[in-house]
C-alpha positions, 0 to 999 in steps of 0.5 A, spaced: 785 088 221 785 096 221 789 099 227 786 105 230 790 112 231 789 111 239 793 104 238 799 108 235 798 114 240 798 108 246 805 105 242 808 112 242 806 114 249 809 107 251 815 108 248 816 115 251 815 112 258 820 106 257 825 111 254 824 116 260 825 110 265 831 107 262 834 114 262 832 114 270 835 107 271 842 109 267 842 116 271 841 112 278 846 107 276 851 112 274 850 116 281 851 109 285 857 108 281 860 115 282 859 114 290 862 107 290 868 110 286 869 116 291 868 111 297 874 107 294 878 113 293 877 116 300 878 109 303 885 109 299 887 115 302 885 114 309 889 107 309 895 111 306 895 117 311 894 112 317 901 110 316 903 117 317 905 119 324 901 125 327 904 131 327 903 138 330 904 144 327 911 145 329 913 138 328 910 139 321 914 145 319 920 145 322 924 139 320 922 140 313 922 147 311 928 153 312 926 157 318 924 163 313 919 158 310 916 155 317 910 160 317 908 159 310 908 152 311 904 152 317 899 157 313 899 152 307 897 146 311 891 150 315 889 152 308 888 145 306 883 143 312 877 144 308 879 141 302 881 134 306 877 129 308 882 126 312 886 127 319 890 133 318 895 131 323 897 126 318 898 130 313 906 130 312 910 135 307 912 129 303 905 127 301 904 129 294 897 132 293 895 128 287 898 121 288 897 121 296 892 125 298 888 124 291 886 132 291 884 131 284 878 126 286 876 128 293 871 134 293 
C-alpha cells in the first residue's frame, strides 16, 4: 500500500496539534497549582496573624522601640500596607517578614 503525501501532511498536522494541546493543558495545570499554592500560603499567614491581637499605631511602636525610633517604626508599618494581604493591625514588630508574613511568597 502506497501512502500519499496528503496522509503525511495530515499526520504532521495532527502531531503539531496534539503537541500544542499538550502544552496548553500543562500550562493550565501549572497555573492552577500555583494558585492553590498561593491560597495555601495566604491561609497559613492569615491563621498565624489571627493569633496576634490588633494593635493601633501607638501600641505597635511604643512598647517595642526606643522613643527616637517610634516614628520610623510607624512609617515602616505604613509602607508594608500595599504589600500585605492581611489585616495591618495584626502585624507586630516581632513578626518575621519571611517566616511569619511570607513576604517572599505573597505578591
